N, C-alpha and C positions, 0 to 999 in steps of 0.2 A: 504493500500500500502506498503511495505516496503521502510524502510530508512536507510542509510548511516552515522553511527555517530561514532562521536569521544569522546572517555571518556578517561581523565587523571586520573592519581590514579586509573588505571586500576586492580590493583594487591590488594591494600588497601580494608576495611573494607565494605566499604558502595560502592566504584568503583565497586567490584568483583560480590555484589551483583546486582547493576544495569549491567552489561556486562550479566549475565546469564538469568535476566528479557529479557533484550533487545534481546537476543538470539532466546530465547523461544518463543519471539513471531514471529522469522520470520527476523529481523532486519540484517544487517549487519555491524558490530562493529571493529573499529581501536582502541585499547587500547595502551596506552602508560603510562610507573613508570620507574622511575631510582632503584626500591627496595633498598632505602635507608639502613641503619643500626639504622632507631630510635626504630624501636623494631627489633626483630630478623627477617631477610628476607626470613629464612624458612618458615616463615606462609603466606607471600606472594607469596614465590614459590608455596606453598600446594594450595592456593586460584586456582591460575593460572594452575596447574595441574586440579582440579575440572572444569574449563571449557575445558581444551583442551580435557580430557577424553568424556566429552557430544559435543562437538562440532567441535571437529578437520576436521572429515569428511563433513562438509557442506557447506566449503568454504566461511563461514560469518565471519569469525573470524582471524584478524592478531593482534598478540602482537609485540610491538616495546618495545625495552629496552634502555631508554632515559630519557634525563630531560627536563622539560620545560625551561629551562634558556637555551636551545642550541635553539638558533635561526635560526640556518640554518637547523637543524631536523625538527621545525617545518613546515617551509616554503616548505620542500620537502613533508610531510604528507598532508599539504593542497594544493599540485599540484596537485598528484596523486592519489589524493582521493575527488570526488565530495562531500563532505560533507554536508549534511541537517541540522542537530546540533552539538552542542558540548555540552557535562557534562562535567563540568571542576572540577575535586575532587582530585587533585594532591596539595597538599598543608603540610607545616609542623605545625603540630597540639599538642596539649595541648597549657593548659595556663600556666602554671607552667612553664613549659619547656624553654617558648620561653621569661622569664625572664633573665635566663643562657646567651641564645643566640640568643639575639636581630636581630643582622647582619645577621644570618640565614634565620629566621623566615622572616625579611623585603626583603630578596632578592627574597628566594623562592615564597614566597605569594604576592607579588605586583609586582617584575619584571616578574615573571613566567605567571603572568595573562597578563600585559601589553603584554607581546608577544606574548600570546594566541591570544588577542584582535585587536592586530597589523593583525596577519594572516586572522583571521575573516573576518574583515572589508576587508582586499583584496580579498579574497574568496566571498567577498559579502554571507556571512554564514547566514543560516534563522534561526536561534535561538540560542544563547549563554546563557545555565543556569549553576550557577558557585556554589560550596559552600559556606556562611557564617555561620553564628555562632551567636546563643541566647547571646554570650558573649558581643557583638555589644553594648548594650544595658547599661553594668555597671550595677550599682547598683541604678536603677532606680524605681521612689517609683511609676510607673504607673502599676495597675496590673490590668489583665492582661497585659503582654508586647504586645502593640500593634505598627503597623510597622510605623505610624504614628511619634513615640517618634523620637527626635532629634538626640539621639544615640550620642553624642559627648563628653561622658566621659569615656572612655574604659580604663579600671584598668590593662593592659598588652598590651607587644607589639602582642600575638597573636591576641586579640581582634582589635588593633588599627588597627592590618594589613589587617583585614577581613573588618572592616570599610574602609577602603582607597581603596580597590578592587574595593566596592560598589560604591563610588564613580567614581573611574576611571573609571569604565561601564556604570556611567551615563552620562559622556562626551562622551563616545564613541556612545551613542543612539544619544544624542544630536547632535554631528560633523557628525555622518555618518549614521544617523538610523541606527543601528545594535541592533536587540530583545536583550534583556539582561536582565534576570531573577538573583536575587539573593534571594538564599533559605538558611533562617536564621535556622539552624539545632539547635531544642532541644536536651536532654542528649539521643544521641542513645546506645542501647545493642540489645543485639541479638546473635547467631551463627556465630561463624566467626570473633567474636569482636577483637577488639587490644588488649592484654595483660595488655595494661595501663589504660586501662577504668574500673571503679569501679568495675562492676559486676562481672569482670573476676579475676579482683585482691581479692574480698573479695572470689570469690571459691577458687583461689590458696590458702590463709592464711587458709581455711575450710581444705581444702583435704592434702593442702604440708606444712602446716605453714610457707609460705612464709610471711615475714614483710610488713604489711600493716597499713601505718597511716589512723587514721578516725578523719578528722577535724570535733572541736567543736561537740563532741559526735554526731556526727549523726543528729545533730540539724538544717540542711538546707532542705530546699525543693527541690526538682529535677523534671522537666515536663519528665518524664523518658519516651520513644519513642522507639517502637519495629522496628528494621530493615525492615521487610513485609511494613508497614507503611512510610516508610523514602523514601526506595525504589520509591516504588507504585507513591510518590509524585513527587520524583524527574524526572521521567520517565513523569508522569501529565505535570509536567514543559517545560521537553523540547518538549511536543507534541504541545503545545501553548504559539506561540511566542503572546507576552504581551505590544512590546514596553521597558520599562523599569518597573520592580517593583519589590520591595522585599516582600517575604510571610514568614510569620511565616511556619516551619512544624517540629510541635511539638504533641502533643496529648493531650494539654489543662486540664491534670489532675493532677498537682502537688504530689506529695506523697515524704513524710519525709524521708529521707534517712535512717534513723534508721529505719523504716517500709520496708524499701526495703532490707535490711540487714535481718532483721529478717526471711523475705519470704525465703531468701535464705538459710538461717540456717534451717527452717522447710524441704526444700525440698531436703536439703543434711543431715538431721537427726543427725548435728555437730552443735557445736557453734563455731563462728568466736573468734578469740582471736587479736584485733586489739590495736593498739598504738595510744593512745589520744594526740594530736594535737592542739593549738589553731586553727582558722579559719584564713587562709592566706589573705593580704592584696588584691591579685589578686581574693580573690571567695566571691560570694554574697550569701546570706541567701536564696532567692526565684528565679527559674526561672519557668514563668508560662506562655504558649504560647494563645495569640489571634488566634484561626486559622479561622477566619469569613471570612477574604481576601482571605486564599487561598480555602475554601470552595466555594467560587464564584466565583473567577477568573478562576481556574484551576481542580475544582470537586473532590478537595483532601477531604478523609473522612477516617482518620484513624479506622481500626476495631479491633485491637488485645488490650484486657484488659491488666494491668500489670499482674494478674497471668498466662493467658494465655502466654503472650507474656516469663516471667520468667519461667514457666515448660516447654517451648521450648527450651529456653535456657539451660535449666539443663540437661535436654534430650540429647542434641547435649554435653553439656561439658562429661556426662557420657559416652556416647559413643565415644570422639575423643581423651578426655585427661586425664580421669582417668584411672589406670593403668589397664588391663583386669582382669576382676573379682571380681575388688573392687564393694562391696553391695553400693546401692545407696536407698534413702527413694524415691525418685520421682516415 
């Protein structure tokens, strides 16, 4: 049976992938995004154009240009649509940028989430799924990262704001019986990604010479997770009310950043020229998802290997980003 689902951050990387997947299976989707300039808004508009071209005639897609801090707008959206679930992905993202703009990150990530939780409570929403982050684990010594970790020592305002949303959501489950699932995403990559993410930054350095900093000479492990697996996990969570849960959504296979870069160089047929810098205080040397809980509770099963994911990313990059006719090694 088809559902009516609200997706916040619908024009962004994960949001646009989720919208396309939901529409493809026959759901009705209302998306909201403020198209802010954290990165070039034209990229978000391109994401929306892809959706429009595929689904404009279906009558199942509606986009609202708006901000989750606008309580009046959110109230109208919930009043006008009988949402079965919400996938809340709108946020200020990025660990390092949050250090420079902590007030903005707190306002959007926590106040915006509070506004949505209030409307979800008022509407007696069936399921509220929202993006958290592996950054809530801080510099944990527990490997792999497991959801029972206390997560009480975040290293940057971004991580603190996301952990705060988890605690807030728990209180809404306790007080109002709202089903809330926090998805702790690990390092996401893939087609239509954000340009501030490492995979695209490295490709831009290789092909366009754009300056990119490589922290700690790439001697950091990350649990790289392909966007297709992230999307599948998100939708599985939206389909599965759990009370309150936090779930790791990763691959469960940490890869050294230097190795990740070497694979991109091999696909490109060119070497990167990255600027060395020491690891920042907000960074951690390792991320590693234990995905046992997500497998058990929602049937999450990441299927895309790193080589497969990088090949898909590079094929997209060659088609959509590189100048027409530029030779590629892929």
